C-alpha positions in Angstrom: 38.1 -22.5 7.0 37.9 -26.2 5.3 36.9 -27.1 1.9 33.6 -29.1 3.3 32.8 -26.4 5.3 33.1 -23.6 3.3 30.8 -25.7 0.5 28.3 -26.4 3.4 28.4 -22.4 4.4 28.0 -21.4 0.7 25.1 -23.7 -0.1 23.0 -22.5 3.2 23.3 -19.0 2.2 22.5 -20.1 -1.5 19.0 -22.1 0.1 18.0 -18.5 1.8 18.4 -16.5 -1.4 16.5 -19.1 -3.2 14.3 -19.2 -0.5 12.7 -15.6 -0.1 9.9 -16.6 2.7 12.5 -18.9 5.0 12.8 -15.4 7.1 9.1 -14.7 7.1 8.5 -18.5 8.7 10.6 -17.2 11.6 9.2 -14.0 12.2 5.4 -14.1 11.4 3.3 -11.1 10.1 2.1 -9.1 12.9 -1.9 -9.1 13.0 -3.9 -6.2 11.6 -6.8 -5.0 13.7 -8.7 -2.9 12.1 -11.1 0.2 13.7 -13.9 2.2 12.3 -15.2 4.6 15.2 -17.7 7.2 14.0 -16.9 10.3 16.0 -12.8 11.4 16.5 -10.3 10.0 18.7 -11.3 12.4 21.2 -14.5 10.5 22.0 -13.1 7.8 21.9 -10.0 8.4 24.5 -11.5 6.7 27.3 -13.3 3.9 25.1 -9.2 2.9 23.8 -8.1 2.9 26.9 -10.6 -0.2 27.3 -9.7 -1.8 24.0 -6.2 -1.7 24.9 -6.8 -3.1 28.7 -8.8 -6.2 27.2 -6.0 -7.1 24.3 -3.5 -6.9 26.7 -5.1 -9.5 28.8 -5.2 -11.4 26.1 -0.6 -11.0 25.3 -1.7 -8.0 22.2 -0.2 -4.5 23.2 0.2 -2.3 20.0 3.3 -1.7 18.7 5.0 -4.4 19.8 2.9 -7.5 18.3 -0.2 -5.9 17.1 -1.5 -2.9 14.4 -4.2 -1.2 14.8 -5.7 0.4 11.7 -7.7 3.2 12.7 -10.4 5.0 10.6 -12.9 8.0 11.6 -15.9 9.4 10.5 -15.5 12.4 12.4 -19.3 12.3 13.4 -20.6 12.1 9.2 -22.2 9.0 9.5 -22.1 9.0 5.7 -18.8 7.8 5.3 -18.8 4.9 7.2 -19.6 2.0 4.5 -16.1 4.1 2.4 -14.0 3.6 5.6 -15.3 0.4 6.0 -14.8 -1.2 2.9 -10.7 0.4 3.3 -10.4 -1.8 5.9 -11.8 -4.9 4.5 -9.4 -3.6 1.5 -6.5 -4.1 3.9 -7.4 -7.5 4.8 -7.5 -6.8 8.3 -7.8 -9.9 10.7 -10.7 -8.1 12.6 -12.8 -5.0 12.8 -13.6 -3.3 16.3 -16.8 -0.9 15.2 -18.0 1.8 17.4 -22.3 2.3 17.4 -24.7 0.2 15.1 -24.3 2.4 12.5 -20.3 1.7 11.9 -21.6 -2.1 12.7 -23.4 -2.3 9.6 -21.8 -0.3 7.7 -19.3 -3.5 8.1 -21.5 -5.4 7.4 -22.4 -4.4 4.4 -18.8 -4.5 3.6 -17.6 -8.3 4.5 -19.2 -11.6 5.4 -15.7 -13.3 6.4 -13.3 -11.1 8.1 -14.9 -11.0 12.0 -16.3 -8.3 13.6 -16.8 -6.9 16.7 -19.6 -4.3 17.7 -20.7 -2.3 20.5 -23.9 -1.3 19.8 -26.7 0.5 22.2 -29.5 -1.0 20.4 -30.8 -4.9 20.3 -28.2 -6.4 17.7 -30.6 -9.4 17.0 -33.5 -6.5 16.3 -30.8 -4.7 14.0 -29.9 -7.7 11.9 -26.3 -8.3 13.2 -26.3 -11.6 15.0 -28.9 -14.5 14.7 -29.0 -14.3 18.4 -27.3 -13.8 21.8 -26.0 -17.2 22.7 -25.4 -17.8 19.1 -24.4 -15.2 16.8 -23.9 -16.8 13.6 -22.3 -15.1 10.2 -19.2 -13.2 11.4 -20.4 -10.9 14.3 -20.4 -10.5 17.7 -20.1 -8.5 20.7 -21.1 -6.5 23.2 -24.5 -4.5 23.5 -25.0 -2.0 26.2 -28.5 -2.1 26.4 -28.8 1.7 26.8 -32.5 1.2 25.4 -33.6 -1.2 28.3 -32.3 1.3 30.1 -34.5 4.5 29.0 -37.6 3.6 31.5 -34.8 3.8 34.3 -33.1 6.9 33.4 -36.6 8.6 32.5 -37.5 7.2 36.3 -34.3 8.7 38.5 -34.5 11.8 36.5 -38.2 12.1 38.0 -36.6 11.3 41.6 -34.0 14.4 41.0 -36.8 16.8 39.5 -40.2 15.3 41.0 -42.2 17.6 39.6 -41.4 17.5 36.2 -43.8 17.1 33.5 -42.1 18.2 30.4 -39.4 16.5 28.6 -37.3 17.6 26.0 -35.6 14.5 24.0 -32.9 15.2 21.8 -32.1 13.0 19.0 -29.7 12.7 15.5 -31.9 11.9 12.7 -28.4 11.0 10.8 -27.8 8.0 13.1 -31.7 6.5 12.2 -31.5 3.1 14.0 -30.4 4.9 17.3 -32.9 8.2 17.3 -35.6 5.3 16.5 -35.3 3.1 19.3 -35.0 6.1 21.6 -38.0 7.8 20.3 -39.6 4.2 20.7 -38.6 3.0 24.3 -39.2 7.0 25.2 -43.0 7.1 24.6 -43.5 3.7 25.8 -41.6 5.2 29.2 -43.3 8.6 29.3 -47.2 7.9 28.6 -46.4 5.2 31.8 -45.0 7.6 33.7 -47.7 10.7 32.9 -45.0 12.8 31.0 -45.4 15.2 27.8 -42.1 14.1 25.5 -41.2 17.1 22.6 -39.3 15.6 20.5 -36.4 17.5 19.3 -33.6 16.6 16.4 -30.0 17.9 15.9 -27.2 16.6 13.7 -25.3 19.4 13.5 -23.4 22.1 15.6 -25.5 25.3 15.0 -28.6 22.6 15.1 -27.6 22.4 18.7 -27.8 25.5 19.5 -30.8 26.2 17.9 -32.9 23.6 19.8 -31.4 25.2 23.0 -32.3 28.7 21.7 -35.6 26.7 21.1 -35.8 25.8 25.0 -35.6 29.1 26.0 -39.2 29.8 24.8 -40.6 26.4 25.4 -39.0 25.8 28.8 -39.0 22.3 28.7 -38.2 21.0 32.5 -35.3 18.6 31.6 -33.6 17.0 29.0 -33.4 13.6 27.6 -30.1 12.8 25.1 -30.2 10.0 23.3 -27.1 7.4 23.5 -25.7 8.7 20.3 -21.9 9.1 19.5 -22.4 13.3 18.0 -23.7 13.7 21.1 -20.8 12.5 23.7 -18.6 14.3 20.3 -20.1 17.6 21.4 -20.0 16.8 25.3 -18.6 20.5 26.4 -21.3 22.3 24.0 -24.5 20.3 25.7 -23.4 21.0 29.2 -22.2 24.9 28.9 -25.7 25.3 26.8 -27.4 23.0 29.3 -26.1 25.4 32.3 -26.9 28.7 30.4 -30.2 27.6 30.0 -30.6 26.5 33.8 -31.8 23.0 32.1 -31.0 19.9 33.7 -29.8 17.2 31.1 -30.1 13.3 31.2 -27.2 11.1 29.3 -26.3 7.4 28.9 -23.0 7.8 28.9 -20.8 9.7 31.8 -18.6 11.6 30.0 -21.4 14.2 29.1 -22.2 14.4 32.6 -17.8 15.0 33.9 -18.4 17.8 31.5 -21.0 19.4 33.5 -24.2 17.6 32.7 -26.4 16.4 35.4 -26.8 12.9 35.5 -26.1 9.8 33.7 -27.2 6.1 33.7 -26.2 3.2 31.5 -23.0 0.8 30.8 -19.9 1.5 31.9 -18.6 1.7 28.2 -14.4 1.8 28.7 -15.5 -1.7 30.3 -16.9 -2.7 27.4 -14.8 -2.0 25.1 -12.1 -3.8 27.8 -14.1 -7.2 26.6 -14.3 -5.9 22.8 -10.5 -5.9 22.9 -10.2 -9.6 24.5 -13.0 -10.9 22.0 -10.1 -9.6 19.4 -7.0 -10.7 21.3 -9.1 -14.3 21.6 -9.6 -14.3 17.6 -6.5 -13.9 16.6 -5.4 -16.6 19.1 -8.1 -18.7 16.9 -11.7 -19.1 18.7 -14.3 -18.8 16.8 -16.9 -16.6 16.5 -19.1 -19.3 17.3 -18.0 -19.4 20.9 -18.0 -15.5 21.1 -21.8 -15.0 22.6 -23.0 -11.3 22.7 -22.4 -10.0 26.1 -24.9 -7.7 28.0 -23.5 -5.0 29.6 -23.2 -6.1 33.2 -22.2 -2.6 34.7 -24.7 0.1 34.7 -23.7 3.2 36.7 -25.3 6.3 38.2 -23.2 9.7 38.4 -25.2 12.3 39.7 -23.3 16.0 39.2 -23.5 17.2 42.7 -22.1 20.5 41.4 -24.3 21.4 38.5 -27.3 20.7 40.6 -26.3 23.1 43.0 -26.0 25.7 40.0 -29.1 25.0 39.0 -30.8 25.0 42.6 -32.0 21.6 42.7 -31.9 19.7 45.8 -30.3 15.9 44.8 -32.1 13.9 47.9 -30.2 12.0 50.4 -31.3 8.4 49.2 -30.8 9.3 45.3 -26.6 10.5 46.2 -26.6 6.9 48.2 -27.3 4.6 44.9 -25.2 6.9 43.1 -22.0 5.0 41.6 -20.2 8.2 41.5 -21.0 11.7 42.7 -19.0 14.4 41.2 -18.4 17.3 43.5 
């Protein structure tokens, strides 16, 4: 090797040693997204698949060019503020949250990191955003319209059970925002339809059992579940108890109907998570929150479990079956 070439080689090596960030400049750090879930991974399995689809649409794949830091509250909503604070300390690029309680916890934890939410309640009324078109601040996301379709859920239940007069409404008092919104909207719709409402509260597995034990004596005509993540996590328990006590059950999420509930009407939640994933990818690519309005869920689905209807001895009108997006046989 010539002397001049040797000097050039050594000089280049010395420069690299003196510039520890040179390698970093060639290999950018992989971005990290924080994911704050109010329940557990098994409840969010289908939703996560939707989230991953949205990320992939924008060019991001977990484990390849993206890291996701998961924090799960396992149904203990009082843990959400601490879990949100953990993600903020990790300095994630974006925080994706499921449910209003998680969104409020993340909002209290940071005013700078972009937060993407999915909520069943009106995000303006919750104070998450200034408006749907111009969210302002550091938050945007998807509104599932669960509160807005409460009246429609009751109407569909009435079509399925024409003689229904007394409806039990199961809420989770731990999730105050969802519970209050559900009761407000159910009360308004029920009075219009001439239905009598019985409010039942359950925040634990044991309290769900106790609620159904009480139904054995009170015999409501149907059970209306609030759109609460805790109830989705207890979908098998709820479906089994509803079958055992012969209580027709309606929910906002099809997971409960898949598990054996009678009927669900509400947004396609995996598709909503796809939209959140796409928003996350766009933010990682440099999009500003001001350019990302809150998305109103557009895919509303009616799912009827015909097998459960037969077990309950409920004839389902052909007209109702015809309007269903899916009939589970």
